[in-house]
KOLDO-797342 format. One record per atom (N, C-alpha, C, O): chain; x, y, z; atom name; residue number from 1. Coordinates in steps of 0.1 Angstrom, whole numbers. Layout:
BEGIN
+------+-------+-------+-------+------+-----+
: unit :     X :     Y :     Z : site : pos :
+------+-------+-------+-------+------+-----+
:    A :     X :     Y :     Z :   CA : NUM :
...
+------+-------+-------+-------+------+-----+
END
This chain:
BEGIN
+------+-------+-------+-------+------+-----+
: unit :     X :     Y :     Z : site : pos :
+------+-------+-------+-------+------+-----+
:    A :  -641 :   701 :   -21 :    N :   1 :
:    A :  -625 :   702 :   -18 :   CA :   1 :
:    A :  -620 :   698 :   -33 :    C :   1 :
:    A :  -625 :   689 :   -40 :    O :   1 :
:    A :  -609 :   705 :   -37 :    N :   2 :
:    A :  -602 :   703 :   -49 :   CA :   2 :
:    A :  -591 :   692 :   -46 :    C :   2 :
:    A :  -586 :   691 :   -34 :    O :   2 :
:    A :  -587 :   684 :   -56 :    N :   3 :
:    A :  -578 :   674 :   -55 :   CA :   3 :
:    A :  -564 :   678 :   -58 :    C :   3 :
:    A :  -563 :   683 :   -70 :    O :   3 :
:    A :  -555 :   678 :   -50 :    N :   4 :
:    A :  -541 :   682 :   -53 :   CA :   4 :
:    A :  -534 :   673 :   -62 :    C :   4 :
:    A :  -535 :   661 :   -62 :    O :   4 :
:    A :  -527 :   681 :   -70 :    N :   5 :
:    A :  -516 :   672 :   -79 :   CA :   5 :
:    A :  -504 :   668 :   -71 :    C :   5 :
:    A :  -499 :   674 :   -62 :    O :   5 :
:    A :  -499 :   656 :   -77 :    N :   6 :
:    A :  -487 :   649 :   -71 :   CA :   6 :
:    A :  -474 :   654 :   -77 :    C :   6 :
:    A :  -474 :   658 :   -88 :    O :   6 :
:    A :  -463 :   652 :   -69 :    N :   7 :
:    A :  -450 :   653 :   -75 :   CA :   7 :
:    A :  -449 :   642 :   -85 :    C :   7 :
:    A :  -452 :   630 :   -82 :    O :   7 :
:    A :  -444 :   644 :   -97 :    N :   8 :
:    A :  -439 :   634 :  -108 :   CA :   8 :
:    A :  -429 :   622 :  -103 :    C :   8 :
:    A :  -430 :   610 :  -106 :    O :   8 :
:    A :  -420 :   627 :   -93 :    N :   9 :
:    A :  -411 :   616 :   -86 :   CA :   9 :
:    A :  -419 :   606 :   -77 :    C :   9 :
:    A :  -416 :   594 :   -76 :    O :   9 :
:    A :  -428 :   613 :   -70 :    N :  10 :
:    A :  -438 :   603 :   -61 :   CA :  10 :
:    A :  -444 :   593 :   -70 :    C :  10 :
:    A :  -442 :   581 :   -67 :    O :  10 :
:    A :  -452 :   598 :   -82 :    N :  11 :
:    A :  -459 :   590 :   -91 :   CA :  11 :
:    A :  -449 :   579 :   -97 :    C :  11 :
:    A :  -453 :   568 :   -98 :    O :  11 :
:    A :  -438 :   583 :  -100 :    N :  12 :
:    A :  -428 :   573 :  -106 :   CA :  12 :
:    A :  -426 :   561 :   -97 :    C :  12 :
:    A :  -427 :   549 :  -100 :    O :  12 :
:    A :  -423 :   565 :   -86 :    N :  13 :
:    A :  -420 :   555 :   -73 :   CA :  13 :
:    A :  -431 :   546 :   -72 :    C :  13 :
:    A :  -430 :   534 :   -72 :    O :  13 :
:    A :  -443 :   554 :   -69 :    N :  14 :
:    A :  -456 :   545 :   -69 :   CA :  14 :
:    A :  -459 :   536 :   -78 :    C :  14 :
:    A :  -464 :   525 :   -75 :    O :  14 :
:    A :  -457 :   540 :   -90 :    N :  15 :
:    A :  -459 :   530 :  -103 :   CA :  15 :
:    A :  -449 :   521 :  -103 :    C :  15 :
:    A :  -452 :   510 :  -107 :    O :  15 :
:    A :  -436 :   522 :   -98 :    N :  16 :
:    A :  -427 :   510 :   -98 :   CA :  16 :
:    A :  -432 :   500 :   -89 :    C :  16 :
:    A :  -431 :   489 :   -93 :    O :  16 :
:    A :  -438 :   504 :   -77 :    N :  17 :
:    A :  -443 :   494 :   -68 :   CA :  17 :
:    A :  -456 :   488 :   -71 :    C :  17 :
:    A :  -457 :   476 :   -69 :    O :  17 :
:    A :  -465 :   494 :   -76 :    N :  18 :
:    A :  -479 :   492 :   -76 :   CA :  18 :
:    A :  -484 :   491 :   -94 :    C :  18 :
:    A :  -494 :   486 :   -97 :    O :  18 :
:    A :  -477 :   497 :  -101 :    N :  19 :
:    A :  -482 :   498 :  -116 :   CA :  19 :
:    A :  -477 :   485 :  -125 :    C :  19 :
:    A :  -470 :   476 :  -121 :    O :  19 :
:    A :  -483 :   486 :  -138 :    N :  20 :
:    A :  -481 :   477 :  -147 :   CA :  20 :
:    A :  -483 :   483 :  -160 :    C :  20 :
:    A :  -493 :   489 :  -163 :    O :  20 :
:    A :  -474 :   480 :  -168 :    N :  21 :
:    A :  -475 :   483 :  -184 :   CA :  21 :
:    A :  -477 :   469 :  -190 :    C :  21 :
:    A :  -471 :   459 :  -186 :    O :  21 :
:    A :  -484 :   469 :  -200 :    N :  22 :
:    A :  -489 :   459 :  -208 :   CA :  22 :
:    A :  -490 :   462 :  -222 :    C :  22 :
:    A :  -493 :   473 :  -225 :    O :  22 :
:    A :  -487 :   454 :  -232 :    N :  23 :
:    A :  -491 :   455 :  -245 :   CA :  23 :
:    A :  -499 :   441 :  -250 :    C :  23 :
:    A :  -495 :   430 :  -248 :    O :  23 :
:    A :  -511 :   444 :  -257 :    N :  24 :
:    A :  -519 :   433 :  -260 :   CA :  24 :
:    A :  -519 :   433 :  -276 :    C :  24 :
:    A :  -523 :   444 :  -282 :    O :  24 :
:    A :  -515 :   423 :  -283 :    N :  25 :
:    A :  -514 :   421 :  -296 :   CA :  25 :
:    A :  -524 :   411 :  -302 :    C :  25 :
:    A :  -525 :   399 :  -298 :    O :  25 :
:    A :  -533 :   417 :  -312 :    N :  26 :
:    A :  -544 :   408 :  -314 :   CA :  26 :
:    A :  -545 :   409 :  -331 :    C :  26 :
:    A :  -541 :   419 :  -338 :    O :  26 :
:    A :  -551 :   397 :  -336 :    N :  27 :
:    A :  -553 :   398 :  -350 :   CA :  27 :
:    A :  -563 :   410 :  -355 :    C :  27 :
:    A :  -573 :   412 :  -348 :    O :  27 :
:    A :  -561 :   416 :  -366 :    N :  28 :
:    A :  -571 :   426 :  -370 :   CA :  28 :
:    A :  -570 :   426 :  -385 :    C :  28 :
:    A :  -560 :   428 :  -391 :    O :  28 :
:    A :  -582 :   423 :  -392 :    N :  29 :
:    A :  -583 :   421 :  -407 :   CA :  29 :
:    A :  -581 :   433 :  -415 :    C :  29 :
:    A :  -577 :   433 :  -426 :    O :  29 :
:    A :  -585 :   446 :  -408 :    N :  30 :
:    A :  -584 :   457 :  -415 :   CA :  30 :
:    A :  -571 :   464 :  -413 :    C :  30 :
:    A :  -569 :   474 :  -420 :    O :  30 :
:    A :  -562 :   460 :  -406 :    N :  31 :
:    A :  -548 :   467 :  -403 :   CA :  31 :
:    A :  -538 :   461 :  -414 :    C :  31 :
:    A :  -540 :   450 :  -418 :    O :  31 :
:    A :  -529 :   469 :  -419 :    N :  32 :
:    A :  -520 :   466 :  -429 :   CA :  32 :
:    A :  -513 :   454 :  -425 :    C :  32 :
:    A :  -512 :   445 :  -434 :    O :  32 :
:    A :  -507 :   452 :  -414 :    N :  33 :
:    A :  -500 :   441 :  -410 :   CA :  33 :
:    A :  -508 :   429 :  -406 :    C :  33 :
:    A :  -503 :   418 :  -405 :    O :  33 :
:    A :  -523 :   431 :  -405 :    N :  34 :
:    A :  -531 :   421 :  -399 :   CA :  34 :
:    A :  -532 :   420 :  -382 :    C :  34 :
:    A :  -538 :   412 :  -376 :    O :  34 :
:    A :  -524 :   430 :  -377 :    N :  35 :
:    A :  -523 :   430 :  -362 :   CA :  35 :
:    A :  -527 :   443 :  -357 :    C :  35 :
:    A :  -526 :   454 :  -364 :    O :  35 :
:    A :  -532 :   442 :  -344 :    N :  36 :
:    A :  -535 :   454 :  -337 :   CA :  36 :
:    A :  -528 :   455 :  -324 :    C :  36 :
:    A :  -527 :   444 :  -318 :    O :  36 :
:    A :  -521 :   465 :  -319 :    N :  37 :
:    A :  -515 :   465 :  -307 :   CA :  37 :
:    A :  -521 :   476 :  -299 :    C :  37 :
:    A :  -523 :   488 :  -304 :    O :  37 :
:    A :  -525 :   472 :  -286 :    N :  38 :
:    A :  -530 :   481 :  -276 :   CA :  38 :
:    A :  -520 :   482 :  -263 :    C :  38 :
:    A :  -516 :   472 :  -257 :    O :  38 :
:    A :  -518 :   494 :  -259 :    N :  39 :
:    A :  -508 :   496 :  -248 :   CA :  39 :
:    A :  -518 :   499 :  -235 :    C :  39 :
:    A :  -527 :   508 :  -235 :    O :  39 :
:    A :  -515 :   492 :  -226 :    N :  40 :
:    A :  -523 :   495 :  -212 :   CA :  40 :
:    A :  -513 :   500 :  -202 :    C :  40 :
:    A :  -501 :   497 :  -202 :    O :  40 :
:    A :  -517 :   507 :  -193 :    N :  41 :
:    A :  -512 :   511 :  -180 :   CA :  41 :
:    A :  -522 :   509 :  -169 :    C :  41 :
:    A :  -534 :   514 :  -171 :    O :  41 :
:    A :  -518 :   504 :  -159 :    N :  42 :
:    A :  -528 :   501 :  -148 :   CA :  42 :
:    A :  -520 :   502 :  -134 :    C :  42 :
:    A :  -508 :   498 :  -131 :    O :  42 :
:    A :  -530 :   506 :  -125 :    N :  43 :
:    A :  -526 :   506 :  -110 :   CA :  43 :
:    A :  -537 :   498 :  -104 :    C :  43 :
:    A :  -549 :   502 :  -104 :    O :  43 :
:    A :  -533 :   487 :   -98 :    N :  44 :
:    A :  -545 :   480 :   -90 :   CA :  44 :
:    A :  -544 :   481 :   -76 :    C :  44 :
:    A :  -534 :   477 :   -71 :    O :  44 :
:    A :  -552 :   487 :   -68 :    N :  45 :
:    A :  -551 :   488 :   -53 :   CA :  45 :
:    A :  -565 :   484 :   -47 :    C :  45 :
:    A :  -573 :   480 :   -55 :    O :  45 :
:    A :  -567 :   483 :   -35 :    N :  46 :
:    A :  -578 :   481 :   -27 :   CA :  46 :
:    A :  -588 :   493 :   -27 :    C :  46 :
:    A :  -582 :   505 :   -27 :    O :  46 :
:    A :  -600 :   493 :   -26 :    N :  47 :
:    A :  -610 :   503 :   -26 :   CA :  47 :
:    A :  -608 :   514 :   -18 :    C :  47 :
:    A :  -611 :   526 :   -21 :    O :  47 :
:    A :  -601 :   510 :    -6 :    N :  48 :
:    A :  -598 :   522 :     4 :   CA :  48 :
:    A :  -587 :   530 :     1 :    C :  48 :
:    A :  -584 :   539 :     8 :    O :  48 :
:    A :  -580 :   528 :   -10 :    N :  49 :
:    A :  -570 :   535 :   -17 :   CA :  49 :
:    A :  -573 :   544 :   -27 :    C :  49 :
:    A :  -565 :   549 :   -34 :    O :  49 :
:    A :  -586 :   545 :   -30 :    N :  50 :
:    A :  -592 :   552 :   -41 :   CA :  50 :
:    A :  -587 :   567 :   -41 :    C :  50 :
:    A :  -585 :   573 :   -52 :    O :  50 :
:    A :  -584 :   573 :   -30 :    N :  51 :
:    A :  -580 :   588 :   -29 :   CA :  51 :
:    A :  -567 :   590 :   -37 :    C :  51 :
:    A :  -566 :   600 :   -45 :    O :  51 :
:    A :  -558 :   580 :   -36 :    N :  52 :
:    A :  -544 :   583 :   -43 :   CA :  52 :
:    A :  -546 :   580 :   -58 :    C :  52 :
:    A :  -539 :   586 :   -67 :    O :  52 :
:    A :  -556 :   570 :   -62 :    N :  53 :
:    A :  -557 :   570 :   -75 :   CA :  53 :
:    A :  -564 :   582 :   -82 :    C :  53 :
:    A :  -562 :   585 :   -94 :    O :  53 :
:    A :  -573 :   588 :   -74 :    N :  54 :
:    A :  -579 :   602 :   -78 :   CA :  54 :
:    A :  -568 :   612 :   -81 :    C :  54 :
:    A :  -568 :   619 :   -92 :    O :  54 :
:    A :  -559 :   614 :   -71 :    N :  55 :
:    A :  -547 :   624 :   -73 :   CA :  55 :
:    A :  -539 :   619 :   -84 :    C :  55 :
:    A :  -536 :   628 :   -92 :    O :  55 :
:    A :  -534 :   607 :   -87 :    N :  56 :
:    A :  -526 :   602 :   -98 :   CA :  56 :
:    A :  -533 :   606 :  -110 :    C :  56 :
:    A :  -526 :   610 :  -119 :    O :  56 :
:    A :  -547 :   604 :  -112 :    N :  57 :
:    A :  -554 :   607 :  -124 :   CA :  57 :
:    A :  -555 :   622 :  -126 :    C :  57 :
:    A :  -553 :   626 :  -137 :    O :  57 :
:    A :  -556 :   630 :  -117 :    N :  58 :
:    A :  -557 :   644 :  -118 :   CA :  58 :
:    A :  -544 :   649 :  -121 :    C :  58 :
:    A :  -544 :   659 :  -128 :    O :  58 :
:    A :  -533 :   644 :  -116 :    N :  59 :
:    A :  -520 :   648 :  -120 :   CA :  59 :
:    A :  -518 :   645 :  -134 :    C :  59 :
:    A :  -516 :   655 :  -141 :    O :  59 :
:    A :  -519 :   633 :  -138 :    N :  60 :
:    A :  -517 :   629 :  -151 :   CA :  60 :
:    A :  -527 :   634 :  -163 :    C :  60 :
:    A :  -524 :   633 :  -175 :    O :  60 :
:    A :  -538 :   639 :  -157 :    N :  61 :
:    A :  -549 :   644 :  -166 :   CA :  61 :
:    A :  -554 :   636 :  -176 :    C :  61 :
:    A :  -556 :   641 :  -187 :    O :  61 :
:    A :  -555 :   622 :  -173 :    N :  62 :
:    A :  -560 :   611 :  -180 :   CA :  62 :
:    A :  -564 :   598 :  -171 :    C :  62 :
:    A :  -558 :   596 :  -160 :    O :  62 :
:    A :  -572 :   590 :  -177 :    N :  63 :
:    A :  -574 :   577 :  -170 :   CA :  63 :
:    A :  -588 :   575 :  -165 :    C :  63 :
:    A :  -596 :   584 :  -166 :    O :  63 :
:    A :  -590 :   563 :  -161 :    N :  64 :
:    A :  -603 :   559 :  -156 :   CA :  64 :
:    A :  -601 :   551 :  -142 :    C :  64 :
:    A :  -591 :   544 :  -140 :    O :  64 :
:    A :  -611 :   553 :  -133 :    N :  65 :
:    A :  -611 :   544 :  -121 :   CA :  65 :
:    A :  -621 :   534 :  -122 :    C :  65 :
:    A :  -633 :   538 :  -122 :    O :  65 :
:    A :  -619 :   522 :  -122 :    N :  66 :
:    A :  -628 :   511 :  -121 :   CA :  66 :
:    A :  -629 :   502 :  -109 :    C :  66 :
:    A :  -618 :   498 :  -103 :    O :  66 :
:    A :  -639 :   500 :  -105 :    N :  67 :
:    A :  -642 :   491 :   -94 :   CA :  67 :
:    A :  -645 :   478 :   -97 :    C :  67 :
:    A :  -653 :   475 :  -106 :    O :  67 :
:    A :  -637 :   468 :   -91 :    N :  68 :
:    A :  -639 :   455 :   -96 :   CA :  68 :
:    A :  -643 :   447 :   -83 :    C :  68 :
:    A :  -637 :   448 :   -72 :    O :  68 :
:    A :  -654 :   439 :   -85 :    N :  69 :
:    A :  -660 :   429 :   -74 :   CA :  69 :
:    A :  -653 :   416 :   -75 :    C :  69 :
:    A :  -654 :   410 :   -86 :    O :  69 :
:    A :  -646 :   411 :   -66 :    N :  70 :
:    A :  -640 :   398 :   -67 :   CA :  70 :
:    A :  -647 :   388 :   -60 :    C :  70 :
:    A :  -641 :   377 :   -60 :    O :  70 :
:    A :  -659 :   391 :   -54 :    N :  71 :
:    A :  -668 :   380 :   -47 :   CA :  71 :
:    A :  -674 :   372 :   -58 :    C :  71 :
:    A :  -682 :   363 :   -55 :    O :  71 :
+------+-------+-------+-------+------+-----+
END
């Protein structure tokens, strides 16, 4: 079964409620300013919501899905 892509407006609304953008700045000796910046975008959901994450990943044509064990 192929995964259907989602409407961009749906993804924007979904990310507004469930997503997070962050920037991590750390020291880096080889960089000109001595700093390294990494941008992160994430959506954290329960394992039973994995299908929507797969559809978002397919629509954006990027990303990874990780399973985190909180036990």
